[in-house]
Structure formats: structure tokens, C-alpha cells
N, C-alpha and C positions, 0 to 999 in steps of 0.2 A: 469187302475190301474195310467195313467196317467190323467185319469180328475179330479181326486181328489188334484189334482195339479194346477189347473187351478183356474187364479185369479179369482172371486166374480164378477167384473165388465164385462170379459170377459163372462164368466158362462150366467151375466144378459142381453149380449145383444146375444149372440146365441140364446135366450127363445126368443127374440123378432121377431114379423115376418119380413123375406128379404123387402119388400114391404113398410112396418112403418118404418123400419133400414137405405133407402134409401132417403127416405120423409125427417128424421130429420138428415141425413148428408147433403144431400141438405138447411136443413134450414140453420145447424150449418156454412154450407160454406158458405151463403147467408152474416150469419151477421156477419162473419170475414171480407169478402168485404164490407160490407158498412160503417163496420168503418172504413177500411183501406184507401178505397175512400174520407171519414170524416176526414181524415186522414193526407193523402201527395200520391201524386203518387207513389212514393218511396217504400210505405209500400204496394201498392197492386203489384207493383214487385216484393217486396222479398215474398208475399202470395204466389204470379202464382209458382216460384222457389223453392218451398217449394216445395209446392203440387204435383206438377212435379217429386219430385225425390223422393218423394215421395211413387207416382208409379210408377216410376224407382223400388224401394228397394219393391217392388211387384213382381213384374217382375222377378226379381235375386232369391227372397223366394220362387216364384212357378220354376223357375228354377234350383234350388239349389234342392228341395225337388221333382222334377221329377225325380233326378237321384236315382237309386238303392241302396238298403243297403246294399247290400251283401247274404251271406249264413245266417241260422240259428243263429250259433252262433254269427257270429257277429252283428246281431237285439239286442240279449237276452240281450250285455256286453252293448249295447250303452241305453237298456229300462231301466236298474239299475243303472245308471250314470243319464239320464236322470229322474227318478226318486228321486235322493239322495241331485240333484242340484236344482231343483224343491221344494222342499222339506225342503233342508236348506234357499232357499230364500227367501219362503213366511213366516215363524220363523223371520229371520235378521231381514228384512223388517218391519215386524209386532215390533219387538223392536225397529227400530230404525224410527215409526211414532211415536210410544206413547211419545218419547223422545223428537220428534219435534216438537208437540200437549203442550209438559211441556216447549219447550221451546219460544215458540209463546206466550203461556199464559204471560212467563217475558218477552217480549219484549213486548206487551201491555199494561204491568205494566208501562215500562218506559219512553213508548211511552208518554202514557195518562200525565204521569205525570214530562215530561220533558219542556225546555224553547222552544220557539218557536224562527225562524229564522227572520229577519227583510223580508226578502221575501216574507216569509210562511204568514207573520201578512197583506201586501200590499195586499195579491190574493183573503184574507180569508180563507186561508188553517188552521184551527183549528187543536187543538191539538187531538180530535178523528177523525177525519178526516186520517189528519197524522200514527193515528198509524193504522187502519183497516187497512190504504192502505197496509206501510210494514208489517202488519200481514200477508195480503192476498199474498202478494209478494211473501216472506218469503216462505210461506205454494205451493203456485205454485212453487218455483224453486225447493221447495224439493220435493214435486210430481213430478216435468217429469224430478226430476235425476233417482225417483229412475225408472220409465218407461226407461229410458236410457239403466238403470240397467241391468235391466230383457230384452228385447228388444238383450242387449249383452249375454245374458247367455240362451235368447230363441233356436234364431240359431247355436249354437257352439253346445248345445247341438244331434242337428239335424241332422248339417251337418258335426258331427264327424266322424261316423260310415259310408256317403256315400265319402267323403273323404276314407275314410280307403278301402271301394267298385274299387275308382276311383283306387287303388294304384295295384290293380290286371291289372289294363293297361295299365297306363304308371304314367310316373310323371309328362307329364306335364297334364293330363287329373285332374288329383289330385291337383294340383297347383291352377285348373284353377275352380276346386269345391269349395277350402279353400278360394281363393278370393275371390269368388264371396260374398259366407255366410262374409267373414265379412263387404266387400263393402257394403251388409242390412244394416248392423250391423250399419256401419261411416254413410251411409245416414240420417237414423233417428235420430240417437244421433246429428250429425249434424244440419241437420232440426230442430231436435224442438229445439235445443238451439235458433236458430235463430227466430224460426215462433212464439217460447214463448214469447220471448223479447218484439218483432216487435208487438205483441196482447196485451200485458201489455202497453206497450207504447200509441200503440190507442186508447186501453181500457181508460187508462187516460186521454188523450186527449181529449176525443168526452166529455164522464163524467165530467171534469173539465171544460172542456168550455175553453182549453192553448188558450190563443193568446187573445181574447177576453178582453174587456174593463174592467179592475177591475178584473183580474184574472191572472195567475202564464203566469211566461213568458215560451214560449220554450223550453229556453234557464238552467233554473231547472230542466226541468222535469225531465230528467236523473236518479236526486240525489234520484226520488220516484222508481227507479227499484233494486236500492243494494240490498235489502230483498229479493231477486227475486236472488240472486248473493249469499247472504249468506246461505238460501237455499239450493241451488244446492251444495256448501261444506260441510255443515253440513251431507247431505249424503254424500255424497263419500265419507269422512272420516271417517264414520261408515262402511262402504260399503269397504273400502280399506282397513284399519285395520283388520274386519272380517274374507272379504275374501281372504286375505292376512295372518293371522293366521294358518285358514283353511287350502288351500292348501300346505304351506311350513311345517306346522307339520305332513300334511298324507306325505306328500314326505320324508321328513330327517328318518321321523318312518321305513317306507318302504326302505329306502336304507340303514340306519345304519342295520336292524337286515337279508333283502333280499339279499343284493349286497356285503355286507361286511363280513356278519358272517355266512351266507348260501349257497354264492357265482351263487346266481341265477340271469338270466338277469331283463334288469328294465323293470316291466310291465306285470311280469309272474302272469299268471294267479293261483297257490303256495302263493303266498306273500297275508294275509291279508289284508292288508294297502293299496291295487293295486284298487280299485276301492273308495275308498277314495279319494287318491289321484288324480284321474284323473275327480274326483266330480269338487276337491281343481282349476281342472283347469279352470273350468266355472266359479265356484262362486266364481273364488278368478281373474284372467287374463281377464275375458272374460267381468261378469257383474260391476265388481271396474273397471276396464278397462274404460266401455260405462260411468257409473255415474263420474269419472275422467276428461275423456277430455269432459263432457256435464260443467261441472262445469269451469276449462280452457276458453272454448270460451266465458261461458256467465261472468266472472269477465272481463273477455279484451276485449266482446263488450261494456260491462257497463261501464267499465273505460275509454273506449276511447270516450263513446259520455258523458261521464259530461266530460271527459277535452275537445272535439271538443264542446259543448255547453258553457261551462268560455272561452275558446278564442273566442267565435263568440258574448260573452255579452263584452267585453273588446275589442272589434278591430268594434264592433258597429259596424258589418254585417247582412244588412237589410235581407236577408234569411238564416240562418242559422240553417235551415232544413238537407244543404249538411253533414255541418258535424259532425253534429250530426248523422244523419241515413248513414255514410259511410262506418262506420263496418257492418252494419245485411248488403248491397252491395256486400261488400269483400265477406263474410261467403253464399251469396247467390252464388256468382260467383264459389267460393270454391268446393259447394255441383256439380257446370254444368262441372266443368272443372280436378273433381275429377272421379266424373262421367265416364269421358271421359278414362282417367288412368287408370279405369277397367276397364270397356270393352276392352279396349288395349290387358293389356292378355287372348286369345284365347286358348282350347283346337290345341291335334293333334288327327290324324283323325286313327295314328299307335298305334297299343294295344296292342305289342309286349312289354312288361316289359325286355327283351334282349336290345332292342333296346338303341344307344348311350345317358344316359341320361344328358341331357341342368340344365347349372347351377340356380339353383329355385334363388337366391338373382339376378344373372345377369338379367334376368325375371323383378323381380322385380323393382329394378333399369330402365330398360327398359320405365317400368306405373311410374317411378318419374319423370324420365326426361322428358315422354310426360305434366304428370302434372305441370311440374316444368315453362315449355316453355311456356303452356297457363297463367298459374297465371302471367309471368308478362307483357303478352298481357292484360291480362283483368284485375290489377292492374295499368296499366297505362293509360286505357282506362275509369275508372274510376273515378281515378282522376281530369283529365281532366272534368268530365260529373258532379263530384260532387262538386269538391271542389276550380272548376273556382270562380272568384268574381274578380271585377273589382276595390277592393282598391287595391290588385296585383294580376298581369294577373300573373305571370310569379310561383306563389306560387306554383299553383299546378304542376309542374314540378318539386319542391325543394320535394313535399313530395311524387310525384311517384317513387322519388329515397330513400325516407327513406323507401317505402317502398320496394324497389328492398335492402336494406340493412337488410332486418328483409328475407327475401327470399335467400339469402346470408348468413346470418347465418344460415339459419333452415337445409342450404345444408350441411355446414359445419361441423355446430353438428350431422346432419345423419354420417357423413364421420369420424369423429374423435369416434362417439362412436363405427361404424363397423371397424376402426382400432384397438381396443383398445378390442373387443367381438368376435371378427371374429375369426376360426381359420384358415384362410388363411396365418394371419397376424403374424408377427412374437413378439405381448407383450404375447398372449396368447400360443402360441409357446414355448417360453419361460416358460410360467407359467407349458406347462404341462410338460416340462424334467425336472423342478425342484421336479417334482410328482418322478423320478427316485431315488431319496435320500432319500428320506422318508416324512412322513405327515406335520412335524414341516417342511418339507424346502418348499414346497406348499402353506403351508399358508400363509410363509414368502414372497414367492415371489406374492401372490393372495392381500397381504394388497399392500401391496409398490405398487403395479402397481394400486391398482384402488385412494393412495395418491396421484402420479403419473398424474394420468389420469387426475384430476381438474384443473391441470394449464392448458390449452390450453381452455376449454371451458370459464373460467375465463375471460380469457384475448379475446379470440373471442365477448364475451356477452357487456366485457366494449366498447371495441372497439365500436363497435354497439348500445351500449346507447350514448357515444360520438356525433359518426361519425351522429344521424338520431337527438341529440339535434340541432348540430351544423347544420344541413342544413332547419330544423323548423325553429332554429333562425333566418338563411338567407332568410327565405323565402318571407321577404318585408310586412308582416304585422305584426301592430305597434297596440302599443293603445292609448288611448288620448293625451297622456304624448307624444308620439313619442317612444314607448319602445318596441323592439322586443319582442312578447308573442305565438311566433308559436312553441318553444322547446320540449316545455312537448307534445305538439299534433304531432309536427313531434316522437317522441321517442313511441308515441301510433300508429301510422301509420307502423311502425318500428315492433310491437308485431302486427300488424293486416297479416303485409307481413309475419311476420315469420306461422303463424297459417294461412296464404293463402291457404294451402294445407292438412288442418289438416285430412279432411273424406277420403283422401290416407291413411295418417299415422296413422290412428286407424283402413283404411282397413289391412295396413302392421302387426298391432298391433296384430290386431284377428285372421288372418291369422296363429300364433305362437303354438298359445294354442288350434287350431283348430288342427292342424298339429302334437301339443302334445297327446291331444288325440287320435288319428287318428292310429300314432304310437302304443298307449295304447291296441286299440281294435283289431288291427293285431296281437299282440304278446297272449295277451290273449284268438283268435281266433286258434293259433297254427299256422298260414298261412304259405306260404315257404317263404325262407329268401329274393330271392331278392321282395318281396313285402315290406318284415322289413328294407329292404336297402333303400328303395324310403324313407318310414315313417319317416327311421332316418336321411334322408337327407333334410324334408322337415320340419324336427323337430329343429335340427344343425339352418338353416334360418329362425326358424320363432324363435331362443334363438335370435337371431343376433337383426333378427324387432323390439322384444321386447326391447330389449337392448336401440335402436338408435330412438324407440318413448319416453323410460323414458328420454330418454337425453335432445329431442325433448321439451318434457311433462317442463323438470327443467329449461331452457332454455327462453319458454314462459309463466314461472309461472315467473320467473326473474325478468322481462320484465313488466310482469302483474301489480306486488308487487311493481315496482315502482309506476307507476301509477296509483295503489292503495295508495300509498302515499301518495302523492300528489293530492288528495284526498279529503283525511284525514284532512288534514291539510288547506285545505279550507274550508271543512264540521266546526272545531273548527273556522277558523276563521269568519264562519260569525255566528256561535251561541256566540261564545262569547265576539262579536260586536269591536275584535282587531287584528292589522297583525300578525301573526303566519307563518313564514315563514322560518324560523331556528330553531332549535335544536342544543342548546351549550351542549357538552356533559360534560364539562368542570366543570360541575352547576356535587356535586353529586351524588344528588338523581338521575340525570338522566343517569349519569355513570352507577347507579344499576340497570335505567331499562335495558337500554344493556347489562349487565352481567345475568339479569335475563329473557332475551331474547334471548342469546345464550347459558343458561344452560335448558331453555322449552326443545331445540332442542336436546340437550346431554340426559337428561332427558326421552323425549317421547322416540326416535330411543333405549334405553336402555331397554325401557317395552313390549316397542314392539317386541323388540327381543327377553327379556327372556319369554313374554308369548308364540313362538314358542317353544323358549325351555320346557317350562314346559312341554304343550299340545304333543308335540312331545315323550317326556319321558313315557306317559301314552299309544302313543301308543306303543312307541319300548318294554314297557313291555306287550302291550295285543298280539302282534304280538309273541312274545321267550312265551309265554304262548299257546299259538296256536301251534306251532311248537312242545314242550313239551307234550302237551296233548293232538295231535294228528299228531302222528308219520307218519301216513300214507297219510297227506296231499303231501309231496316231492317225492312218487310215484302218483303220481294222483290219490292213492285210496281213499281218502279223500277227501270231499272242506274246502274252511276254508268257516269262519262267518268273510263274509264281509261286514255286517251288525253293528259287533260291534262296530270296528274303524269307519265307516261313524256317528258313535253314539257318540265315542268319543272326532271326532274331530268339530261335529260339536255343542255339548251343551259347548266343552273347547271354543269357537272360539267369541261362543257370551257372554261369561263370564266375556273372558281376554281382549275385543274389548271396555270395558264398563271406565276401569284406565287411559286408555291414549288417549281417548276420550275425558273423562271428563277433564281430564287436559290442553289439548290445548283449551276447550270454556271457562272453567275457569278464567287458567292464567291471560290474559289480562283485568277480567273485575275487576277480587279480586283487583293486583297493581294497574289499573289507580283508583279505590274507594279510598284505604288505600292512595295512594298516593296524591289526593283530598283533602282528609279528611287533612294530614298533612299540604298542600300547604294551607287547611280556616286557622291552626292555626299560621301560618307561613307568610303570609302574601303573596302569592304566587300561585294566584286566579289562573291558569293555570300551575300550577307542575303536577298536573295526566295526561293529555293533551301530556305533553313532557316525562316523563317518557313511556309512552304507546307510543309515537312515537318512542323514545329511545327503547323499545323493540321491537318492530317491523322490526327497524333496523338494528338491530344487528341479531335476530332470523332470518331474510330475509336472509344475509348472511353465516349463519350460517347455514342455514339451505343449502343452494345452494347448500357447499360446501360438505357438509356433506353426500347429498342424490346423487351429483355428483359419493364420495365413495363408498358409497354403491349399485349403481344400476353397476358400472361398476366394480366394484368387483366381484360383484356376478354370471354377464353371466359370466365375463372373465375365474372365475372355472366353472362355467356351458358346457363352452364352451371347457375348454381345457380336461375335462374328455368323451368331445365328440372326440375332436381330438381323444385319446387313443383310445375309440371303432369303429375309421374305422380303427384298427388295429396297429397304430404305435405307438412304444417304450415298444411294448409287449403283446397290443390288450384289449382287456378283458379277467376281471378275475387275473391277471400276478396284482404284488405288486405294477406296479407305477397305476394301476386300483384303487385301493384300495386308495393310496392316494388321487389320483384324490377327487373319490368316497366324502373322508375326507373332503376335498376343499368345493365339491358340496355343504355338505350340511352345511358346515356354511358359506356359500353364500346367500343359500336358502332364511333364516329372511332378510337378505341383500336386495338383488333384491327383492325382491314380496310383502314385510312385512313393513320394516320401511322406506326403498326406496323411494316408488311410494306415502307411508303416510305423507311422509314430504313434496313431493311438494303439496300435495291436504292443508296440514297442511300452506304452507307457506302464497296458498293464503286468508285459513280461516282466517286465523291473519289480515291477509288484509282487509279481507270487514267485520270480526265482530267487529274491529278499529271501524270502519265506520258507520257503525250499532248506536254500541253502545256510539257514541264520547259524548250523552251528559252527560252521567254517570261519564262522568268523566273530568266534566268542574264545 
């Protein structure tokens, strides 16, 4: 049964003789290292670290898969989850790939008829070459993003049952299995993002003969990589939308009928929607999040490379490769230090489930602290190695401080989100207490908590941007006119610092859905209550780690979008041959662009949430029908039809993801093109570009605030319910618990559909405007 969901490429590789496959692998590695050596020793270093991280991820996979799957009833449930997840993934990504090919054709047509920049004309890079390069980069980014999503899902559907089995021994063993499973996915996702950009950079460098007489300058090369980031954003958006609709529609339907109406526990085998819910954890939280973080890292690396090249060109730095390749080195070290953090979490020899249970969050925090300390050390060493220049001998130290600002910002973001979503802290306990007076007061308290939670992150982002810009501005790097030019690059370095522990943060994120699935398998296979207590504890911690990762992703999205916005303005200036340094919102058309950008965020969020609501209604009706028509389900005399609910959410999520996704892609292109025509007839040739810049600016600000609200409120509602389920305020089945379940169902589309999709949307808006800049001129 499993083989039918194996991807075609994997089946082909499995059919090749092992020796032939080994020779092909060696030839491929040889070619990669050859073009790397022809480009820069730094690229060779990046390739080496990425390949070592892939080998470590293989070790982690073998370690996880060597663990036992427990009793046969556990394995049967796991097989059903695996088949549902892999079947949906194949269908969803088939749909996404068709849309990607269509968009690639549109990009090709636009680039074949666009104008060229002076830099492209001087290097002999014609329209057709530029078009094919951009399309190839777009398709490669989309492919790698899809693979990243598949890797996230592949490991989670195999690790869940092994975590369930480990929970029968001890909480520490279950934690270690879940963390190492998440670590495998994280290392592959980050490693692929880094090596994909490095291969593309090296291939273009060699193919185009960069820096040879009459050819492109190395400082202009990063602009050719923008298509890669757009492809990654495109796939991540639809993966997040489709997966989010799937998982939360199933979750809401299962909770409303199972918990509230029938009074049965979460993940009870009598609930017809329980398998669909568990499948959703994998396709929504694992596959989609893998593609999401892949896109975050790709966008940040490319934007930083563009700004590094631009600054090096303005400052006439003799060897600009250090400033351009710096992001690749930082994320290579991210793989090293995150691996150490992952391996620092060990199991225990005590197999008694009655032994004192350690706080899993404290253990994960220790691993994160180890990773952070190593990040500070490696970041400082990297800035001295890559960013030292004779023109400003102390500039590297300023940039090291920028990185420190980013690392501190990441830590504060994690702490703020943990404070607002962990039930050990006052906000969630206050929310749980509000449930004791009814469903309405629970909703009011949750909304107010979400609104309040936007304040601290915004202040932190603001301080980080200003601090990093000032440190870069005072680094001593100046252009020919003596004007300081390091400000934007300082902000880019801070973004790199924030994402310098991305692999470990993704590990904590992947830990959440794996633990959630493990709890479902334990409940469905009717294991002892002591085992369920362990998985419940891991699940509650997983909710917090998922929320912190989302907060982390929003912060990095804000900084990355700021960098991409600056790159967009430079791109417009290059195409139009006119200065484009500021956007005046006092111009009515430009102000309208801002309004449209803010409206886009609200409309997109509304469509995403309503998609979950409509699909959940179908699930609720189906579950109610089965309980009425099969009364023996409640007495375990009849088995629910799990497949029917899986089919409902799978088909609905594929249908519902199209409208909000299309809105996000088409809106900036249509707005820019229409105002370009208006500007042509009114004598304002840059009007289209200015309106799109305003749309991007307002959309980014509104999107950050909305995503913070949605993610935090949803996480807090979920953990308020978990807190009551520990026995507080009446415990499971009480009126207080039912009110908390209502809050949780309201928060489900907030935190797992609209919220995560928004921070992907923010970065995709930035990359699509950068790629489509010629349309607006």
C-alpha cells in the first residue's frame, strides 16, 4: 500500500543498480565541486558543510527508524495516517506544479519583451538569456521548496508511531525521538536552501564568465537569483494554504462534534474525523512548515546577497565576494551549531514511566541556549573572515554587532511568544479562567490577548531595525562621494543573525506536530493513561514551540521584506534610469496603493478563515451523520468510516486554496500594470512602480500585525484548553472545558491557516514585485 504513494523519481532511483547510482552520485558531486572551485573557495566550503549536514541527517533518520513501532494496533493507525498524508501530498503538489508551470510561462513572456538594464547591456546579457535564467531559477526554487515540504512530511509520518512507543518507556526517550526526527527535516530543509542557491550562483558564475572582460560583474549576479526566491515563495504559499485548510477543517470538525456534542476525548478512535485530523498535522504543520522556512531562508539569503553586492559596488571594494557570499557562510555554520544543539538532547536509561517527568520545554530551551552561544561565536568569526576590508578595518566588528542584534531579537521573539502562549504564564491562565464564565468571555479574552501581543514584537523589530541600520551606517564604509552606505547591509546582517539558528528553531517546530500525532496514536490504540499523560505533556510543549516558531518566522519576514523592498527600489532605478529613493504617500494614487495593500491582507485572511469554516461544516455534518446512522460507534461495536472525512477535507482544501492564493499573486501585478497605464497618460512614468511600492509597504506592516495577532491568539486558545485538560478549573468534560474547546476551534484557522500563510504572503509580495518590476515601468 505504501509503495503506491512513493514519488516517481524515488521509484526510478530505487530501480537503478546500486553501483550505477553510486557512480552517478560521485559524478554529480564532482561536477558540483568543480563549478564551486571555479567560482570561489568559499563556495567549496559551503558545499562541504551542506553535504556533511546531509550525511548527519541520514544518520538521524536511521537512528529514528531503528526505534520500535510498538504494538500492531499502533502500527496500523500509523499506516493509515501515512497513506492519507502521502496521497494528499501527491495530489496537492501535482496541482501546485501545474500552476507553477503556467506562471513560469507568464514570467518567460514578460522577460522576453521587457527592457534591459545598462548593466545587462554592458555585459551582453540579452533579453532571452535573462528570461531563461529567471524561469530556470523560479522552477528550481519551486522544486526545492516542494522537496523541502516532502521531507518534512516524510519523516513525521514515520516518527509519530516511534514517539508513541517511546512514551511507553519514558518522557525523555519520547522527547529525544521527536527532536531527532524534527532535526533530520530541519537539516535537510536548511541545507537544501543553502546548497540550492550556492549551486545556482556558481553555475551562473561559470556559465556567464562573470568578472571576465566584457561580461557581467559579480556584484550584479545576485539579482539573477530572485526567481529562485519567488519559486520557493509560490510553492510555500499554496502548501501553507492547502495544508492549513486541511488540518484545521478536520480539527474543528472533530472537536465540535466529538468533544462538545458527544463528550468523547481528543483523538478518540470513535470519532470519524480523527484520522483526517492526524493526517492534517503532517500535511499542514510539517510539509507546509518545511516549505515555509525553506522560503524564509532563501528570501533572506538572496536579499542579503543583493544588498551586499550593491554596497560593495558603491564602495569600490576590491574583492566583493565576501560581502556577497556572507549569508551562505552564516547558514552553513547554522547547520553545524544546530546539529550540536540537536545532539545535545539525550535520552535516559530509565524506562519507568512512573519516574519524575522532566519539563520538555526546559530541555528544549537548554538545547536552544547551546545553539545561541555557538551562534554568537561563529557569527563573530564569520564577520572577521568574510567582511574585513582595508577600506574600513573596523567595519567587520560593527557588522558582528548587527548580527548580535539579530540573535538577541530572535531570542526575545521566542521569549515573548512563549510568554503569551505557554500555560505556565499568566496570559494563558487568565484566558483559561475566562472560560469558566462561558464561551463568549473566552472569545473576548482570546481576542484581547492576541491584540495586546502585537505590541512587544513590533517594538523589538523597530529597535532591531534602527540599531542594525545605525551600526551599519557608522561602520566606516563610504561611497565615492564620502556618503556612508552600510546601513541597509547592517539590517541584512541582523536578519542573518536572527535566522542563524533557523535549523534548531525548525527542529522545535517539527517536534510539535510529531508529538501531537504520537498522542493521537496513543489515544486511538487505547494505551494506559500514564502514557497519554506523557504525550499530552509533549503535545502542550509542542503547541508552544509551534507558536514560537511562527513568531520567529514573522520577525524574520519583517526584516527580510524590508531588505527586499530596498532591492526592489534599486531594481526600478536600474530599469528606469532614474533615481528611485523614496515613495511619497501624499500623492493620492500612491496612498490608494497603500490602502489596497492593507486591504489585501484582510481580504486574504478572511478568505483563508472562511475556507476552513466551509470545509469544517462539511466535516461536522459528516461526523454527525455517522453518529446517527451508526449508533454502535459509541459502544465500539461499529467502526467509523475514517476515509470519508479524509476524502472531504482533501478535495475541499485543494479547491479552497486556489482563490486566496490567486489573489496574492495577481493583485500586485494588476495594480502595478493599471497604474502604469494611468501614469503613462498623466505624465508620471514611475507611477505604477510607486503605487506597487506603497502597496508592498502597507501590506507588509498590516501583514506583520495581523499575523502576530492570529498566531498568538490561536496558540493561547489552544494551550488554555490544554491547561484545563490537566485538571485545572474542572478538567475535561466540564463546562469550562467546553468553552475552551470553542475558543480553540475559533483559534485553529487563525494559528494554522491564515497566520502562517500571511508571513509567506508578505515575502512573496516582495519577491513578486522584484521579479515583475518591468511590468510596472
